[in-house]
Backbone as a printed PyTorch tensor [residue, N CA C, xyz], in Angstrom:
tensor([[[-35.4510, -14.4200,  -8.2020],
         [-34.3570, -14.4060,  -9.3780],
         [-33.3500, -13.1960,  -9.9720]],

        [[-34.7000, -12.3220,  -9.7550],
         [-33.8000, -10.6920, -10.0010],
         [-32.9300, -10.3540,  -9.0990]],

        [[-32.9890, -10.8070,  -7.9300],
         [-32.4050, -10.2930,  -7.1090],
         [-30.8920, -10.5040,  -6.7610]],

        [[-30.8400, -11.8640,  -7.7170],
         [-29.6550, -12.7860,  -7.8780],
         [-28.7290, -11.9360,  -9.3170]],

        [[-29.8130, -11.7560,  -9.7570],
         [-29.1070, -11.0610, -11.1530],
         [-28.5740, -10.0840, -10.8040]],

        [[-29.2350,  -8.8450, -10.5720],
         [-28.7420,  -7.7160,  -9.6380],
         [-27.5840,  -7.6080,  -8.8920]],

        [[-27.2390,  -8.9030,  -8.0180],
         [-26.3310,  -9.0090,  -7.0110],
         [-25.1370,  -9.1990,  -7.9700]],

        [[-25.1270,  -9.9550,  -9.1280],
         [-24.2900, -10.4170,  -9.9730],
         [-23.8780,  -9.5940, -10.4350]],

        [[-24.7450,  -8.4680, -11.1600],
         [-24.6410,  -7.0310, -11.8600],
         [-23.5750,  -6.5200, -11.1740]],

        [[-23.8740,  -5.7900, -10.0690],
         [-23.2660,  -5.1900,  -9.2080],
         [-22.0860,  -5.7090,  -8.5900]],

        [[-22.0780,  -6.8350,  -8.2790],
         [-20.8400,  -7.3650,  -8.2700],
         [-19.7320,  -7.1050,  -9.6690]],

        [[-20.7330,  -7.3880, -10.3120],
         [-19.3910,  -7.0680, -11.7590],
         [-19.1100,  -5.9190, -12.0820]],

        [[-19.6430,  -4.7590, -11.5430],
         [-19.3030,  -3.4310, -11.9820],
         [-18.6830,  -2.8160, -11.1340]],

        [[-18.7470,  -3.4940,  -9.3220],
         [-17.6970,  -3.2600,  -8.0880],
         [-16.2250,  -3.4720,  -8.9050]],

        [[-16.1540,  -4.7520,  -8.9360],
         [-15.0400,  -5.4020,  -9.9110],
         [-14.4020,  -5.1920, -10.6550]],

        [[-15.3870,  -4.4710, -11.8470],
         [-15.0020,  -3.8630, -13.1560],
         [-14.0000,  -2.4120, -12.4170]],

        [[-14.8740,  -1.5980, -11.8990],
         [-14.1070,  -0.1010, -11.5190],
         [-13.0150,  -0.2430, -10.4680]],

        [[-12.9800,  -1.4550,  -9.6960],
         [-12.0270,  -1.6230,  -8.3820],
         [-10.5470,  -2.2430,  -9.5410]],

        [[-10.7220,  -3.0300, -11.1190],
         [ -9.6210,  -3.2930, -11.9220],
         [ -9.0290,  -1.8530, -12.3670]],

        [[-10.2830,  -1.2160, -12.5920],
         [ -9.6640,  -0.2870, -13.7480],
         [ -9.0290,   0.6950, -12.9080]],

        [[ -9.2110,   1.2960, -11.4850],
         [ -8.7450,   2.2950, -10.7030],
         [ -7.3570,   1.9580, -10.1030]],

        [[ -7.4010,   0.1930,  -9.9830],
         [ -6.0410,  -0.4890,  -9.4880],
         [ -5.1740,  -0.8710, -10.3370]],

        [[ -5.1240,  -1.0590, -11.3770],
         [ -4.3690,  -1.8950, -12.2320],
         [ -4.6430,  -1.6600, -13.7770]],

        [[ -5.8460,  -0.5480, -13.7680],
         [ -6.4850,  -0.6620, -15.4170],
         [ -6.3040,  -1.6410, -16.1580]],

        [[ -7.0630,  -2.5020, -15.3880],
         [ -7.4620,  -3.9520, -15.8730],
         [ -6.1480,  -5.2060, -16.3570]],

        [[ -5.5330,  -4.9440, -15.5740],
         [ -4.1410,  -5.9530, -16.1600],
         [ -3.3700,  -5.0890, -16.7100]],

        [[ -3.2230,  -3.8210, -17.1060],
         [ -2.3970,  -3.1360, -18.3450],
         [ -1.2870,  -2.1300, -17.6950]],

        [[ -1.5180,  -1.7000, -16.4390],
         [ -0.5080,  -0.9440, -16.2360],
         [  0.0180,  -1.5150, -14.2480]],

        [[  1.1080,  -1.9380, -14.4380],
         [  1.9820,  -2.6780, -13.4220],
         [  2.1590,  -1.6340, -12.4550]],

        [[  2.9900,  -0.2070, -12.8960],
         [  3.1050,   0.6140, -11.9560],
         [  1.6290,   1.3480, -11.1060]],

        [[  0.8050,   1.0640, -11.4630],
         [ -0.6620,   0.9860, -10.9790],
         [ -0.9700,   0.3190,  -9.9770]],

        [[ -0.5840,  -0.8460, -10.2340],
         [ -1.1940,  -1.8540,  -9.3640],
         [  0.3490,  -1.9050,  -8.1220]],

        [[  1.4020,  -2.0680,  -8.4970],
         [  2.5600,  -1.4330,  -7.4040],
         [  2.2300,  -0.8280,  -6.5420]],

        [[  1.6640,   0.3840,  -6.9400],
         [  1.7190,   1.4360,  -6.1020],
         [  0.8120,   1.4240,  -5.0870]],

        [[ -0.9130,   0.6070,  -5.4930],
         [ -2.0930,   0.4110,  -4.7190],
         [ -1.2510,  -0.8680,  -3.5560]],

        [[ -1.1420,  -1.6690,  -4.0750],
         [ -0.0210,  -3.0240,  -3.3290],
         [  0.8320,  -2.3490,  -1.9710]],

        [[  1.4520,  -1.2620,  -2.7870],
         [  2.1710,  -0.4520,  -1.7590],
         [  1.3590,  -0.2560,  -0.6100]],

        [[  0.4370,   1.0850,  -1.2460],
         [ -0.5210,   1.5350,  -0.1570],
         [ -1.2540,   1.1240,   0.8060]],

        [[ -2.1010,  -0.2570,   0.5110],
         [ -2.3770,  -1.3750,   1.1010],
         [ -1.5360,  -2.2490,   1.9830]],

        [[ -0.3640,  -2.1490,   1.6360],
         [  0.8440,  -2.9220,   2.8140],
         [  1.3060,  -1.7720,   3.8740]],

        [[  1.2360,  -0.4970,   3.3070],
         [  1.6470,   0.6960,   4.3390],
         [  0.2800,   0.6690,   5.2930]],

        [[ -0.9000,   0.3660,   4.6500],
         [ -2.0600,   0.8770,   5.8370],
         [ -2.0430,  -0.0830,   6.5310]],

        [[ -1.8300,  -1.8970,   6.2560],
         [ -1.8120,  -2.5440,   7.0030],
         [ -0.7420,  -2.9310,   8.0770]],

        [[  0.2990,  -2.1980,   7.7780],
         [  1.0840,  -2.0650,   9.0440],
         [  1.3610,  -0.8240,   9.6850]],

        [[  0.4340,   0.2240,   9.3680],
         [ -0.2980,   1.1540,  10.6640],
         [ -1.2080,   0.6280,  11.2090]],

        [[ -2.1540,  -0.3010,  10.6630],
         [ -3.1080,  -0.2370,  11.7460],
         [ -2.3350,  -1.9490,  12.6550]],

        [[ -1.5690,  -2.3240,  11.8070],
         [ -1.2080,  -3.5870,  12.8590],
         [ -0.1690,  -3.0490,  13.9640]],

        [[  0.4930,  -1.7960,  13.9470],
         [  1.3210,  -0.9430,  14.6650],
         [  0.5030,  -0.4640,  15.8600]],

        [[ -0.5850,   0.2250,  15.1470],
         [ -1.6320,   0.3620,  16.3340],
         [ -2.3320,  -0.1930,  17.2670]],

        [[ -2.8170,  -1.2190,  16.4000],
         [ -3.7400,  -2.8880,  17.2380],
         [ -2.7710,  -3.6840,  17.5490]],

        [[ -1.6880,  -4.2050,  17.6680],
         [ -1.0320,  -5.0640,  18.0640],
         [ -0.0580,  -5.1520,  18.9390]],

        [[  0.1260,  -5.3690,  20.2590],
         [  1.3570,  -5.1430,  20.6370],
         [  2.5710,  -5.8280,  20.0250]],

        [[  2.3370,  -7.0300,  19.9080],
         [  3.1920,  -7.9940,  19.6730],
         [  4.0750,  -7.4030,  18.0350]],

        [[  3.5080,  -6.0220,  17.3990],
         [  4.2230,  -5.6740,  16.3930],
         [  5.0610,  -4.1680,  16.5850]],

        [[  5.0590,  -3.9110,  17.7280],
         [  5.7920,  -3.4760,  17.9660],
         [  7.0690,  -3.6490,  18.6310]],

        [[  7.2400,  -5.0870,  18.6000],
         [  8.6810,  -5.6180,  18.8360],
         [  9.7900,  -5.3580,  17.6280]],

        [[  8.7730,  -5.3740,  16.1100],
         [  9.6850,  -5.2350,  15.1470],
         [ 10.1450,  -4.1630,  14.9630]],

        [[  9.5750,  -2.9650,  15.2960],
         [ 10.2220,  -1.6340,  15.2650],
         [ 10.8530,  -1.1800,  16.5990]],

        [[ 12.3820,  -0.6210,  15.7590],
         [ 13.4480,  -0.2130,  16.1540],
         [ 13.2300,   1.5820,  16.1020]],

        [[ 12.3130,   2.1930,  17.2240],
         [ 12.7040,   3.6850,  17.0740],
         [ 14.3060,   4.0410,  16.8370]],

        [[ 14.2630,   4.9480,  16.4970],
         [ 15.2280,   6.0530,  16.2850],
         [ 15.6640,   6.7660,  17.2780]],

        [[ 16.3880,   7.0380,  18.3360],
         [ 16.4060,   7.8700,  19.5690],
         [ 16.3670,   9.6450,  18.8440]],

        [[ 15.5110,  10.3020,  19.8280],
         [ 15.8930,  11.3500,  19.0970],
         [ 17.1240,  12.1820,  19.3410]],

        [[ 18.3110,  12.1820,  18.4130],
         [ 19.6870,  12.1900,  17.9020],
         [ 19.4580,  13.4310,  16.6300]],

        [[ 20.5480,  14.2470,  16.6140],
         [ 20.5080,  14.8040,  15.7250],
         [ 20.4210,  14.3380,  14.2220]],

        [[ 20.8110,  12.7230,  14.5770],
         [ 20.6500,  12.1080,  13.0430],
         [ 19.3850,  11.7300,  12.6690]],

        [[ 18.8930,  11.8320,  13.8970],
         [ 17.4730,  11.7420,  13.3330],
         [ 16.4830,  13.0200,  12.4480]],

        [[ 16.7090,  14.1830,  13.6840],
         [ 16.4920,  15.3180,  12.7100],
         [ 17.0360,  15.2970,  11.3550]],

        [[ 18.1670,  15.3190,  11.1010],
         [ 18.8280,  15.4910,   9.8130],
         [ 18.0280,  14.6300,   8.8420]],

        [[ 17.2680,  13.3570,   9.1230],
         [ 17.0630,  12.6250,   8.6440],
         [ 15.8040,  12.8380,   7.9130]],

        [[ 15.2200,  13.7580,   9.2930],
         [ 13.6240,  14.1590,   8.7720],
         [ 13.3150,  15.4400,   8.0030]],

        [[ 14.8310,  15.9160,   8.2550],
         [ 14.9820,  17.4110,   7.6500],
         [ 15.2590,  16.8370,   5.7180]],

        [[ 15.9800,  16.2230,   5.7330],
         [ 16.1280,  15.7790,   4.4230],
         [ 15.3260,  15.1310,   3.7590]],

        [[ 14.2160,  14.4180,   4.5850],
         [ 12.9700,  13.8160,   3.7150],
         [ 12.2590,  14.9780,   3.3760]],

        [[ 12.0150,  15.7510,   4.5230],
         [ 10.9540,  17.0200,   4.4520],
         [ 11.2150,  17.8720,   3.4230]],

        [[ 12.8430,  18.3710,   2.8490],
         [ 13.0760,  18.7700,   1.8580],
         [ 13.1210,  18.2760,   0.4160]],

        [[ 13.2050,  16.3560,   0.5650],
         [ 13.1340,  15.8650,  -1.0330],
         [ 11.4750,  15.9370,  -0.9940]],

        [[ 10.6450,  16.2010,   0.1110],
         [  9.2260,  15.8660,  -0.5540],
         [  8.7610,  17.0860,  -0.5990]],

        [[  9.0280,  18.4070,  -0.2450],
         [  9.0500,  19.6280,  -0.9890],
         [  9.2020,  19.6950,  -2.1990]],

        [[ 10.4820,  19.6710,  -2.7400],
         [ 10.7920,  19.5180,  -4.1810],
         [ 10.1570,  18.3260,  -4.8640]],

        [[ 10.0750,  17.2380,  -4.2160],
         [  9.0950,  16.2150,  -5.3990],
         [  8.1720,  16.6390,  -6.0190]],

        [[  6.9910,  17.3950,  -4.4480],
         [  5.7700,  17.6500,  -4.6760],
         [  5.6520,  19.1160,  -5.9810]],

        [[  6.8630,  20.2030,  -5.6710],
         [  6.9280,  21.3490,  -6.4680],
         [  7.0790,  21.0700,  -7.7610]],

        [[  7.9200,  19.5400,  -8.2110],
         [  8.2610,  19.0180,  -9.3700],
         [  7.2360,  18.1010, -10.3060]],

        [[  6.4900,  17.5100,  -9.2100],
         [  5.6450,  16.9810,  -9.6200],
         [  4.3740,  17.8550, -10.1800]],

        [[  4.3560,  18.7820,  -9.3250],
         [  2.9500,  19.6160,  -9.6370],
         [  3.5520,  20.4020, -11.1880]],

        [[  4.2130,  21.0220, -11.3470],
         [  5.1000,  21.3020, -12.6270],
         [  5.0430,  20.6590, -13.9430]],

        [[  5.7460,  19.6150, -13.4390],
         [  5.8640,  18.0870, -15.0280],
         [  5.1180,  17.3870, -14.2310]],

        [[  3.9040,  17.5310, -14.5850],
         [  2.6710,  16.6190, -13.9840],
         [  2.7400,  15.4580, -14.9180]],

        [[  2.9430,  14.0290, -14.5490],
         [  3.3560,  12.7760, -15.2850],
         [  2.4650,  11.9890, -14.2110]],

        [[  1.8710,  11.3360, -15.0860],
         [  1.3960,  10.0670, -14.0510],
         [  2.1350,   8.8030, -13.5690]],

        [[  3.3200,   8.5210, -14.1630],
         [  4.2880,   7.9470, -13.5440],
         [  4.8990,   8.3950, -11.9720]],

        [[  5.3950,   9.4910, -12.3200],
         [  5.7980,  10.5780, -11.3500],
         [  4.7430,  10.7240, -10.0690]],

        [[  3.9880,  11.1690, -10.6810],
         [  2.2990,  10.9090,  -9.8120],
         [  2.4010,   9.8330,  -8.9690]],

        [[  2.2760,   8.2870,  -9.5100],
         [  2.1290,   7.1400,  -8.3260],
         [  3.4480,   7.3670,  -7.8510]],

        [[  4.4430,   7.2650,  -8.0870],
         [  5.9620,   6.9880,  -7.3360],
         [  5.5370,   8.3070,  -5.9270]],

        [[  5.4250,   9.7040,  -6.0230],
         [  5.0020,  10.9260,  -5.3660],
         [  3.9840,  10.2360,  -4.4320]],

        [[  2.9680,   9.6720,  -4.6160],
         [  1.6950,   8.9200,  -3.7320],
         [  2.1680,   8.1810,  -2.9710]],

        [[  3.2360,   6.9540,  -3.4620],
         [  3.8790,   5.9400,  -2.1180],
         [  4.9750,   7.2210,  -1.6770]],

        [[  5.5450,   7.9950,  -1.8890],
         [  6.3990,   8.6720,  -0.8150],
         [  5.6200,   9.2920,   0.4880]],

        [[  4.2420,   9.6950,  -0.3650],
         [  3.0770,  10.6930,   0.6480],
         [  3.1490,   9.1350,   1.8020]],

        [[  2.7340,   7.9780,   1.3880],
         [  2.2870,   6.8260,   2.0130],
         [  3.9260,   6.4810,   3.3160]],

        [[  4.7360,   6.4410,   2.8910],
         [  5.9350,   6.3840,   3.5510],
         [  5.9280,   7.1630,   4.4810]],

        [[  5.9050,   8.5280,   4.3670],
         [  5.7590,   9.5200,   4.8570],
         [  4.9070,   9.2730,   6.0600]],

        [[  3.7470,   9.2190,   5.8610],
         [  2.2380,   8.8550,   6.7610],
         [  2.9240,   7.6750,   7.7810]],

        [[  3.5090,   6.4380,   6.8110],
         [  4.1090,   5.1710,   8.0180],
         [  4.9900,   5.8230,   8.6090]],

        [[  6.2020,   6.2640,   8.8350],
         [  7.1890,   6.9130,   9.7750],
         [  6.3420,   7.5680,  10.7930]],

        [[  5.6190,   8.7300,   9.9280],
         [  4.7580,   9.4740,  10.9400],
         [  4.3140,   8.2400,  12.6670]],

        [[  2.9600,   7.5470,  11.3200],
         [  2.3940,   6.8660,  12.6140],
         [  3.4730,   6.0510,  13.4140]],

        [[  4.3980,   5.4160,  12.6130],
         [  5.2250,   3.9890,  13.6010],
         [  6.4690,   4.4050,  13.8930]],

        [[  6.9030,   5.9320,  13.5520],
         [  8.2180,   6.0480,  13.7020],
         [  9.3810,   4.7030,  14.1260]],

        [[  9.3730,   4.1740,  12.5860],
         [ 10.0700,   3.1280,  12.0340],
         [ 10.8200,   3.5100,  10.4190]],

        [[ 12.0480,   3.8970,  11.0290],
         [ 13.1450,   4.5440,  10.2260],
         [ 13.4720,   3.2860,   9.5450]],

        [[ 13.7280,   2.2320,   9.9000],
         [ 14.0860,   1.0950,   9.4830],
         [ 13.2740,   0.0100,   8.4150]],

        [[ 12.2730,   0.1190,   8.2640],
         [ 11.3630,  -0.9820,   7.4080],
         [ 10.7770,  -2.0130,   8.4540]],

        [[ 11.4680,  -2.0700,   9.4900],
         [ 11.6710,  -3.7570,  10.1060],
         [  9.7850,  -4.2260,  10.2110]],

        [[  9.1770,  -3.5840,  10.4390],
         [  7.5820,  -3.6690,  10.6090],
         [  7.3050,  -3.6630,   9.1260]],

        [[  7.3350,  -3.0180,   8.3110],
         [  7.2350,  -3.0920,   6.9010],
         [  7.1940,  -4.5790,   6.1920]],

        [[  8.8020,  -4.3580,   6.0420],
         [  9.1080,  -6.1800,   6.0000],
         [  8.4330,  -7.4080,   6.5700]],

        [[  8.2640,  -7.2350,   7.9080],
         [  7.5870,  -8.5860,   8.0530],
         [  6.3320,  -8.1270,   7.7270]],

        [[  5.2600,  -7.2050,   7.7630],
         [  4.1050,  -7.5880,   7.1000],
         [  3.9720,  -7.4360,   6.0010]],

        [[  4.8440,  -7.7420,   4.7790],
         [  4.6470,  -7.6940,   3.5990],
         [  4.2680,  -9.5550,   2.8870]],

        [[  4.4970, -10.1880,   4.1990],
         [  4.1640, -11.8230,   3.7580],
         [  2.5110, -11.6680,   3.7060]],

        [[  2.0160, -11.2570,   2.3490],
         [  0.5780, -11.4820,   2.5860],
         [ -0.1700, -12.8060,   3.3620]],

        [[  0.4070, -13.4990,   3.6210],
         [ -0.1800, -14.9320,   4.3830],
         [  0.3950, -15.0210,   6.1820]],

        [[  0.9420, -14.1440,   6.0660],
         [  0.8570, -13.6740,   7.7070],
         [  0.0850, -12.7610,   8.4360]],

        [[ -0.3770, -13.5330,   9.5170],
         [ -1.7750, -13.0550,  10.1850],
         [ -1.2620, -13.0360,  11.9350]],

        [[ -1.6970, -12.1870,  12.6440],
         [ -1.7040, -12.3210,  13.8340],
         [ -3.0350, -12.1000,  14.3210]],

        [[ -3.4430, -13.6910,  14.8400],
         [ -5.0030, -14.0030,  15.0820],
         [ -4.9240, -14.2980,  16.6300]],

        [[ -5.5650, -13.0710,  17.3210],
         [ -5.4390, -13.3340,  18.9150],
         [ -7.2250, -13.2060,  18.8330]],

        [[ -7.9470, -14.0900,  18.0030],
         [ -9.4610, -13.9200,  18.6530],
         [-10.2460, -13.2250,  17.4120]],

        [[-11.0360, -13.6260,  17.3190],
         [-12.2870, -13.2420,  15.9040],
         [-12.4060, -11.2700,  16.3550]],

        [[-12.0220, -10.6210,  15.7070],
         [-12.4230,  -9.4260,  16.1770],
         [-12.2370,  -8.3130,  14.9250]],

        [[-12.7740,  -7.5570,  14.7750],
         [-12.8250,  -6.3980,  13.8370],
         [-11.0870,  -6.1290,  13.1550]],

        [[-10.0120,  -6.2590,  14.0920],
         [ -8.8120,  -6.2620,  13.5130],
         [ -8.3990,  -7.7170,  12.4620]],

        [[ -9.1220,  -8.8050,  12.9490],
         [ -8.5970,  -9.7720,  11.8540],
         [ -9.6050,  -9.6040,  10.8330]],

        [[-10.7600,  -9.0810,  10.4240],
         [-11.5450,  -8.9310,   9.4340],
         [-10.8640,  -8.0150,   8.5730]],

        [[-10.4550,  -6.8960,   9.4090],
         [-10.0130,  -5.6760,   8.3400],
         [ -8.6300,  -6.6080,   7.6870]],

        [[ -7.8490,  -7.2540,   8.1540],
         [ -6.3820,  -7.5460,   7.7820],
         [ -6.5640,  -8.8620,   6.9720]],

        [[ -7.7580,  -9.5970,   6.8710],
         [ -7.9730, -10.6900,   6.2070],
         [ -8.4340,  -9.7120,   4.9400]],

        [[ -9.3180,  -8.8940,   5.1260],
         [ -9.6820,  -8.4990,   4.0160],
         [ -8.8690,  -7.6220,   2.7610]],

        [[ -7.9130,  -6.7580,   3.8230],
         [ -6.3730,  -6.5430,   3.0760],
         [ -5.6880,  -7.5150,   2.6090]],

        [[ -5.2760,  -8.5330,   3.2440],
         [ -4.5740,  -9.4020,   2.1190],
         [ -5.3060, -10.2770,   0.9980]],

        [[ -6.3580, -10.3740,   1.4910],
         [ -6.8890, -10.6130,  -0.1600],
         [ -6.9500,  -9.3290,  -1.0880]],

        [[ -6.9990,  -8.5670,  -0.9130],
         [ -6.7810,  -7.6960,  -1.4350],
         [ -5.3360,  -7.4940,  -2.2610]],

        [[ -4.5870,  -7.5290,  -1.3220],
         [ -3.0870,  -7.2690,  -1.9960],
         [ -2.6640,  -8.6680,  -2.8810]],

        [[ -3.3630,  -9.7570,  -2.2410],
         [ -2.9910, -11.0670,  -2.9780],
         [ -3.3460, -10.6840,  -4.6520]],

        [[ -5.0630, -10.0570,  -4.3580],
         [ -5.1840, -10.3540,  -5.7890],
         [ -4.6150,  -9.4300,  -6.3760]],

        [[ -3.9800,  -8.1010,  -6.0850],
         [ -3.4860,  -7.0180,  -6.7190],
         [ -2.0910,  -7.9220,  -7.2470]],

        [[ -1.3030,  -8.5690,  -6.5160],
         [ -0.0310,  -9.4320,  -6.9420],
         [ -0.6170,  -9.8840,  -8.4210]],

        [[ -1.7350, -10.4990,  -7.9370],
         [ -2.1980, -11.4200,  -9.2960],
         [ -2.3680, -10.1870, -10.7930]],

        [[ -2.7300,  -9.3100, -10.1410],
         [ -2.9430,  -8.1560, -11.5010],
         [ -1.8390,  -7.5760, -11.8260]],

        [[ -0.5780,  -7.5140, -10.8470],
         [  0.3550,  -7.1680, -11.1780],
         [  1.2000,  -7.8910, -12.1030]],

        [[  1.3110,  -9.3280, -11.6810],
         [  1.6430, -10.1400, -12.7140],
         [  1.0220, -10.3350, -14.1170]],

        [[ -0.3020,  -9.8900, -14.3070],
         [ -0.9170, -10.3290, -15.6570],
         [ -0.3110,  -8.9700, -16.2760]],

        [[ -0.1580,  -7.6250, -15.7420],
         [  0.1680,  -6.6920, -15.9700],
         [  1.3810,  -6.9290, -16.9480]],

        [[  2.6060,  -7.6150, -15.9040],
         [  4.1050,  -7.6140, -16.6790],
         [  3.5820,  -8.6980, -17.9720]],

        [[  2.2670,  -9.7590, -17.8470],
         [  2.4270, -10.7970, -18.7540],
         [  2.1180,  -9.8580, -20.3200]],

        [[  0.9760,  -8.7710, -19.8380],
         [  0.3960,  -8.2110, -20.7690],
         [  1.7980,  -7.0800, -21.8110]],

        [[  2.3540,  -6.5720, -20.3550],
         [  3.5020,  -5.8240, -20.8320],
         [  4.8560,  -6.1940, -22.2000]],

        [[  5.0090,  -7.9250, -21.4870],
         [  5.5410,  -8.1870, -22.3110],
         [  5.2780,  -8.6620, -24.0780]],

        [[  3.6320,  -9.0660, -23.7950],
         [  3.5520,  -9.5780, -25.1830],
         [  3.4120,  -8.3860, -25.9700]],

        [[  2.7970,  -7.1030, -25.3720],
         [  2.6660,  -5.8370, -26.2810],
         [  4.0270,  -5.3790, -26.8570]],

        [[  4.9700,  -5.6680, -26.0320],
         [  6.6240,  -5.3720, -27.1690],
         [  7.0890,  -5.6340, -27.9180]]])
């Protein structure tokens, strides 16, 4: 009986901390949206590296002057935004900065400047099931977390409207 109550308390503590970190208990919609993007980008990177079908959605840009200029512009914007965030530290700007960092990591791993794979992967109910394995377990876990964060995002929007 004691073990069951300890497990419930542990689960409640983990859920409490997860809710605090990901959405401030349904009070901060920008924080929840940030975590949704981060988990979607992680899911897309995993899918790109582990599933061959996922590479069909990526239309890599060939090594041309356009690609070099695009990367240079993104790099300059990244450096400028980094300096701006460190000088004028603001929580909302920092959350947008983390999204920018994850998008750059997504570009680095997938070479997909068109976001086709990411847009395809935004559907939380879509999974590639090629048999049971670690990839399927991780993807199901990420999709459940994303669905929960979408729920918290909706709660945060509701709380935002009731507070104004």
